[in-house]
Structures are given as C-alpha cells and as structure tokens.
N, C-alpha and C positions, 0 to 999 in steps of 0.2 A: 609478921605472918605472910607467907607466900600466897599470892593470888593466882588461882587457876584460870586459864583461858577458857572461856565459853563463848562459842560463836552463835549468835542469834541474828538472822537476817543480815549476815555478813559483818555484824558489829561485834568486836571483841569486848565483852562486858568487863573484863579485868582492867581495861584501860579507861572505863567510864568513871568520872569523878561524881560522887554524890554530894550535893551541896547541903550544908546545914541550913536551918531556918534563918539564922542571922546572916549568913552569906547571901541567901536568897533575897532578903529584905534590902540588903546593901546594893545588890546588883539591880534590883527593880528600881530603886531610887536613881541609880546611875542611868539606866535605860530610859526611864521616864523624864530624865533631864537631857536626853539627846545622845547618850553614849551608845552607839550601835554595837560596839564590841561587847558590851554588857549583855546584849540580847543573845549573841552567839554563845556566851558562857552559860546563860540561862537555858538555852536549848540543849547544849551538850551536857549540862548538869542534871537534866531531867529525862534523858533518853531511857534510863532504867524504868522510869514510870511508864513510858510507852511500851517497853518490852514486857513489863509485868502484866499489862492489860492484854497483850497479844498471846500470852500463854494459853488462855482459854480457847483460842481459835486454832491451836496447833493441829487438831484433828479434823478441822472443818474445811480447810482450804490448803491447796498446794502453793498458793501465791502469797507467801508470807512477806516477801520483799515488798510487794505492792502495798500490803496492809501496813507494813512498818512505815512506809512513806506517807500513807494516808494518816496514820496515827501521829506522825510528826507534824502534819498540817494542823491537826487538832491542837497539838501542843503549842505551835506557833500562834494560833488564834487565841489560845488561853493566855499566853504571855502578853500578847498585844492588848488584851481586854481586861487583864487583872487589875483590881483596884486595891491598893494597900489599906485604904481607909476602912474597908470592910472587916479587917482584923480576922481573917480566916486563913488557914494554911493554903498555900498555892495548890498542893496536891488535891485538896478537897474541891477546889474550884476547877482544876484542870481535868480530872478523871472523867466527869460527865461529857466534857467537850471532846476529849479524845475518843471516848466510846461512841459519841454521836457521829463523828466523822467516819469511824470504822463501820458502824451499822448502816449509815447512809450509802457508803460505798458498796457494801454487800447487798443492800436492797436494790440499788441501781444496776447491779451486775447480776441480778437474779435471773436464772434461765426461764422461770415460770412467768408467763404473761398475766399481768393483773390489769383489770379495767381501769381507765383513767379516772373515773369517778371515785372508785374505791381507793385508788392511790392518792388522789387529792384529799380525800377525807382523812386518810392515815397521816399524810404530811401535816395537815392542819391540826390534827390531834396531837402529834408529836411536838409541834411548835408550841401549842397551848400548854402541853404537859411541861415543857421546859420552862415556860414563863411562870406557870403556877408553882413549880418546884422552887424556883428562885424567890418567888413572892412569899410562899407559905413555909419554906424551909423543909418541905417533905413532898414526896410524890403524890399528886392528886389521884383519887380513885376514878375508875371508869365512870361511875355515876356522876361525879362532879364534871368530868370532861363532857359527858353526854348532855348534861344540863346547860353548860356554857355554850355548846355548839348547836343546841336545839335539835339533837338527834336522840334516838333510843340508845340504851346501853349496848344492845346487841349490835347495832350498826357501827358504833365506835369500836367495840371489841373485835368484831369481824374484820373491820378495816385494818386494825393494828395486827391482828393475827395473820392476815394475808401478806404482810410485809416481812414475816419471819423467814429465816433462811430455810431453803428446801433441804430435805433429807433423803438420801438414797434409800431405796427399798432394801438394799443389801447392807445397810448400816448395822453393825453389830450392837445389840442392846443388852446382851447378857452373856457372860462366860464364866463358868465356875471351874474351869480347868478341863472340862469335857467338851461336848459339842457346843459350838457357838449358836446362840439364837439370834436371828436377824429380824429386822423390822417386818420384812415380807411374811415371816412366819406368824405374825400377830395380826395381819390384816384380815378384815372380814370379807368373805367371798359372797357377794350378792347373788351369784348364780345358784347358790345352795340355800337361799332363804326359804323358810317354811311359812312365811307370812303371806296371806292372800292380799290381793289388791284392795279388797273391801276393808280389811283391817288397817292397811296403810292409809287409806283415805280417811277412815274414821279417826285414826290417831292424829293425822294432820289437822283435821277440823277441831278436834279436842284441844290440841296445842294452841290453836288460834284463839280459843275462848278462855285461856288461862290469863291470870294477871301477868303483867309484863315481867315482873321480877321472877315469878315462878317459872315462866316460860324460858327466860334467860338462863336461870340456874340449871334447868333440865337439859337444855341444849349444850351448855358448857360441860355439864357432868357426863351426859350419856352419849353425846356426839363428839365433842372435842376431848373428852377424857380427863378433865381437870379434877383435882381433889377438892374436898370441901374446904380445906385450909387455904388452898390457893385462891379459891373464890372469896373466902372471908377477907383475905388480905387485899384482894383486888377491889371488892365492893366497899370494904370499910365497915363490915359488921362482924359479929362473932361467928365462930364455927357452928355453935349451937343454933343460931338463927338460920344459917344456911341449911342445916339439917332439917329444921322445922319447915322451911319453905320448900325444900325438896320433897319432904314427905307429904305436905299438903298438896303440892302440884301433882304428885303421883295419884293421890286419893281423888283429886278433882278430875283427872283424866279418866280414872276408872268409873267414876259416877257418870260422866258425860257419855262415855262409850256404852255403858250399860243402859 
C-alpha cells in the first residue's frame, strides 16, 4: 500500500518507521549496553509519538517547529530514563514526559506575568503530582496535593490554573455554520453590574464563613465555571456529593446574608 506524504513540523511522516514492541525492547537492551546508534533508532522510531501529542496544540500556537523540538527533548529524556524491568510499554512511560516538556515550555513562554510565589507553588505541585502519579499509578487529587504541601485546596488549584495557557478574547468558541461566537461575547461586563457594594461585601463575608470545601466548590463552579463532573474527578468524590456540597454552600450563604 502506498504511503502518502504528510508534512508536520517539516517531518515527512511517510518516512518515519514505527517500531514494534519487540524491536523497542531489543534496541533498549543495546542502548543500555552502550550502543549509541540504538538510541538514534529509538528516537527516530518514536517521532510519531511526539507528533501525535502535538496535534492537540495545532490551533494554540504558530510555533509548532519549536514545540516539536521541545517534544523531542521529552522523548530523549524518556529514552534515557526508561527501565525495562518495570514491564510497561515505552509509550505509556514517554507520553507524560513529552507532555511535561511541552507544557513547561508553554508556561515559561506565557505572555501573562504570574507572581513568583504562585509560580513556585505551581511548580512544586506539578513535581509532587508527577512523583505521586508514578508512585500510585494514577493522578493524585487536588485534595491529596494540598494535604502533602500543607496548603488549602484553593491555593493549589489557583496556582495550577494560573499556569494554564492564555486564550485570546477573540478565540472562536462556537460555530454552527452561521455567525461565530467568540470568547469576548461571553465575558461578563462589570460596568453593567446591578449589585450594590453592600451586597458584594456581604457576599464576601458570607463566603469566608463557609466550610473550606463548600467555599472551594462555589468558587470553582461560579467563578471559574467548572462543571460538577470536573470537580468530582478533581477532588475524588462523586458528582452527587459535589451537588450536595454546592447546594448546602448556597443555602448557608443565604442564611448568613439574611
């Protein structure tokens, strides 16, 4: 069957060899015995893994060539640190490392200025998250990270959220074939707020008196716009529990303000 040429980041994917698992194991044994040429084969044989990860960033940056090089750095690190005795597929081990390099690059080149203390908290949380993921075999929840770091869940979540990629106000978020809806169309205009200063102060005081988990859920739901299911996966509890905590938080705010 003829292979069609597809250029991604200047790489012709039709010419990339995809290694079988048996070939990978054989090459790793050679490389770990000192064969440097085996390393080059491992890199070239896994370039499609890097390219497959880059697909999700096609619409987020114009600098795909730089991202490809950064992804290759993650791939090389994965090759250098892979341990055959763990009996896991290389791709399972390599994907988080490649993604980690790409995300670090995007964070460090973010145009938005983030305070050093928040950035330090985020980096510590990401490092701890990686360590616990390797140790537990799954990603730890925000609650676990917060407990290990001696911080509140809100502080950890806020630090991690601050490191996310920025989005243009003119980013298209919906198009059904007619007029495109942009992010700017959905932004709240504070100048048209009907709430008085007294209500805002009362609401702020009421929020401070809530239980930590109730306060965290209300902030994530009504300020950051997360869904109940997203919070359930993040915290590690059921969606029904999130719903109950959200409802009790709203009822408590109403009681406090009244």
